[in-house]
C-alpha positions as CSV (number, residue, x, y, z in Angstrom):
1,M,0.0,0.0,-0.1
2,S,1.1,3.5,-0.7
3,F,1.3,6.9,0.7
4,F,0.8,10.1,-0.3
5,I,3.3,12.8,1.8
6,T,2.9,16.6,1.2
7,F,4.8,19.8,2.4
8,E,3.7,22.8,3.4
9,G,4.7,26.5,4.7
10,G,5.4,29.6,3.8
11,E,8.4,31.2,1.8
12,G,11.7,30.3,2.9
13,C,10.5,27.6,5.0
14,G,12.8,24.9,3.8
15,K,9.9,22.5,2.6
16,S,11.6,22.1,-0.7
17,T,14.7,21.0,1.2
18,Q,13.3,18.4,3.3
19,A,11.1,16.7,0.5
20,R,14.0,16.2,-1.4
21,L,16.1,14.6,1.6
22,L,13.3,12.6,2.7
23,Y,12.9,11.3,-1.0
24,K,16.6,10.5,-1.0
25,R,16.4,8.6,2.1
26,L,13.3,6.4,0.6
27,K,15.1,5.8,-2.6
28,K,18.3,4.6,-0.9
29,M,16.1,2.7,0.9
30,S,14.6,0.8,-2.4
31,V,11.3,2.1,-1.2
32,P,9.4,3.4,-4.4
33,A,9.0,7.0,-4.2
34,L,8.3,10.1,-6.7
35,L,9.1,13.6,-5.5
36,I,6.5,16.2,-7.4
37,H,5.6,19.8,-6.6
38,E,2.7,22.5,-7.3
39,P,2.6,23.8,-9.8
40,G,4.2,22.4,-12.6
41,V,5.5,19.1,-13.7
42,T,2.8,18.2,-16.1
43,A,3.1,19.8,-19.6
44,L,-0.5,22.2,-18.3
45,G,1.4,22.4,-15.0
46,K,4.3,24.3,-16.0
47,R,2.4,26.8,-18.6
48,V,0.4,27.6,-15.5
49,T,3.4,28.1,-13.2
50,S,4.7,30.7,-16.0
51,L,1.1,32.6,-15.4
52,L,0.9,32.4,-11.4
53,K,4.6,33.3,-10.8
54,W,6.6,35.2,-13.4
55,S,3.6,37.1,-15.4
56,Q,4.6,40.8,-15.0
57,D,2.4,42.6,-17.5
58,I,-1.0,40.5,-16.7
59,K,-3.1,41.0,-13.6
60,I,-4.4,37.8,-12.1
61,S,-7.3,38.4,-9.4
62,P,-7.6,36.3,-6.3
63,L,-10.2,34.1,-7.8
64,A,-8.2,33.4,-11.0
65,E,-5.4,32.5,-8.8
66,L,-7.5,29.6,-6.9
67,F,-8.2,28.4,-10.0
68,L,-5.4,28.4,-11.8
69,F,-3.9,26.4,-9.2
70,N,-6.4,24.1,-9.2
71,V,-6.4,23.8,-13.2
72,S,-2.6,22.7,-12.6
73,R,-3.8,20.5,-10.1
74,S,-6.4,18.5,-11.5
75,Q,-4.0,17.7,-14.4
76,L,-1.0,16.5,-11.6
77,V,-3.6,14.0,-10.3
78,T,-4.6,12.7,-13.3
79,E,-1.8,12.4,-14.9
80,V,0.5,11.5,-12.0
81,I,-0.5,11.1,-8.6
82,K,-3.1,8.7,-8.9
83,P,-1.5,6.3,-11.4
84,N,1.6,6.2,-9.2
85,L,-0.2,5.7,-6.1
86,E,-2.2,2.7,-8.1
87,K,1.1,1.4,-8.9
88,E,2.2,1.4,-5.1
89,T,4.7,4.1,-6.0
90,N,4.8,6.5,-2.7
91,I,4.1,10.2,-3.4
92,I,6.3,13.2,-2.0
93,C,4.6,16.6,-3.2
94,D,6.2,20.2,-2.3
95,R,2.8,21.8,-2.1
96,Y,-0.8,20.6,-2.4
97,S,-4.1,22.0,-2.0
98,D,-3.8,23.1,1.8
99,S,-1.3,25.9,0.4
100,T,-4.2,27.2,-2.1
101,T,-6.3,27.4,1.4
102,A,-3.6,29.3,3.3
103,Y,-2.3,31.5,0.0
104,Q,-5.5,32.5,-1.5
105,G,-8.2,31.7,1.1
106,Y,-6.2,33.2,4.1
107,G,-4.0,35.3,2.5
108,R,-6.0,36.7,-0.3
109,G,-9.0,36.4,1.8
110,L,-11.8,34.5,-0.3
111,D,-14.1,32.7,0.8
112,L,-13.1,29.6,3.0
113,S,-15.6,27.6,1.7
114,D,-15.5,28.1,-1.9
115,V,-12.0,27.6,-1.7
116,K,-12.3,24.3,-0.2
117,R,-15.3,23.3,-2.9
118,V,-13.2,24.3,-5.7
119,N,-10.0,22.3,-4.4
120,S,-11.9,19.4,-3.6
121,I,-13.3,18.8,-7.4
122,A,-9.3,19.2,-8.3
123,M,-8.2,16.4,-5.9
124,Q,-10.9,13.9,-6.9
125,G,-10.8,12.1,-3.8
126,V,-6.7,12.0,-3.0
127,V,-6.0,13.0,0.4
128,P,-2.7,13.2,1.8
129,D,-1.9,10.3,4.0
130,L,0.6,13.2,6.1
131,T,1.1,16.8,6.0
132,I,4.3,18.2,7.3
133,L,4.3,22.0,7.9
134,L,7.7,23.8,8.3
135,D,6.6,26.9,10.7
136,V,9.0,29.6,10.4
137,P,8.3,33.7,11.3
138,I,7.8,35.4,8.2
139,E,11.0,37.6,8.8
140,K,13.4,35.0,8.7
141,G,11.6,33.0,5.7
142,L,11.8,36.0,3.8
143,E,14.9,36.7,4.7
144,R,16.2,33.2,3.3
145,K,14.6,33.8,0.2
146,K,16.5,36.9,-0.9
147,K,19.2,35.0,-2.6
148,V,17.0,33.8,-5.3
149,R,14.7,35.2,-8.3
150,T,11.6,36.8,-6.5
151,D,8.2,35.9,-7.6
152,R,4.5,37.5,-7.3
153,F,4.2,36.0,-3.8
154,Q,7.5,36.8,-2.3
155,T,6.5,40.1,-2.9
156,Q,3.7,40.6,-1.2
157,S,2.9,42.6,1.9
158,R,4.2,41.9,5.2
159,A,0.9,41.3,6.7
160,F,0.0,39.1,3.5
161,H,2.6,36.8,4.8
162,Q,1.3,36.7,8.2
163,R,-2.4,35.7,7.0
164,V,-0.8,32.7,5.4
165,R,1.3,31.5,8.6
166,N,-1.8,31.9,10.5
167,G,-3.7,30.1,7.9
168,F,-1.6,27.3,8.1
169,L,-1.4,27.0,11.5
170,K,-5.2,26.9,11.7
171,L,-5.4,24.2,9.0
172,A,-2.9,22.1,11.3
173,E,-5.0,22.5,14.1
174,A,-7.9,21.4,12.6
175,E,-6.7,17.9,11.8
176,I,-4.3,17.2,14.1
177,K,-3.8,13.6,13.0
178,R,-2.8,14.1,9.3
179,W,-0.6,17.3,10.1
180,L,2.7,17.3,11.6
181,V,4.1,20.8,12.7
182,I,7.8,21.7,13.0
183,D,9.4,24.5,13.8
184,A,11.7,25.8,10.9
185,T,14.0,27.8,12.8
186,K,15.6,24.2,13.8
187,S,18.7,22.2,11.8
188,K,18.2,20.8,8.4
189,E,19.5,18.1,10.2
190,A,17.2,18.1,13.4
191,I,14.0,18.7,11.3
192,A,15.0,15.7,9.0
193,R,15.4,13.3,12.2
194,I,11.7,14.6,13.1
195,I,9.8,14.1,10.0
196,W,11.6,10.7,9.4
197,E,10.6,9.6,12.7
198,R,6.8,9.8,11.7
199,V,7.3,8.8,8.0
200,N,8.9,5.5,9.6
201,K,6.1,5.0,11.5
202,L,3.9,5.3,8.2
203,I,5.9,2.9,6.4
204,K,5.5,0.2,9.2
205,K,1.9,0.4,9.1
């Protein structure tokens, strides 16, 4: 039986690094695994990513963002996630529907019930077995991101990023069994150990 693990968090939390570390550890153990990210991966997802993150001359409303992320997600679930889970390949995904709830729901202020409904359609019943939230103060996270190319979301206001962080924490609090919340100011090695303790339990089940 395969499992589906998602990594979530605000800008600069280190989730992409930890997702890669977990993937490498599973592969080293010969555990079938696939590392993916949102948005992107599929041909359609890559086009959507270009619009959502790097468009300079196109205005995208919060509602349009919601639909665009879910266009990419629905294709990813259909083309990649479902087929691999059926083949008993374990999936590690860098961002999933919870990011949309945090960013477009809490961050942008869209109605949460509308966000949940649209997300649910795109997810097609595929819910993570474990969601890992790397929580970091927004100032520290944004400072870490200064070294990379700035996208549309990184340039949003401090208040926006604080709403996103608060949103993630509320989501985790509402589904304690699915979420693992980690202080992302810890060392990379310490975070990896905490993650592995939880994932190892999942493997044994």
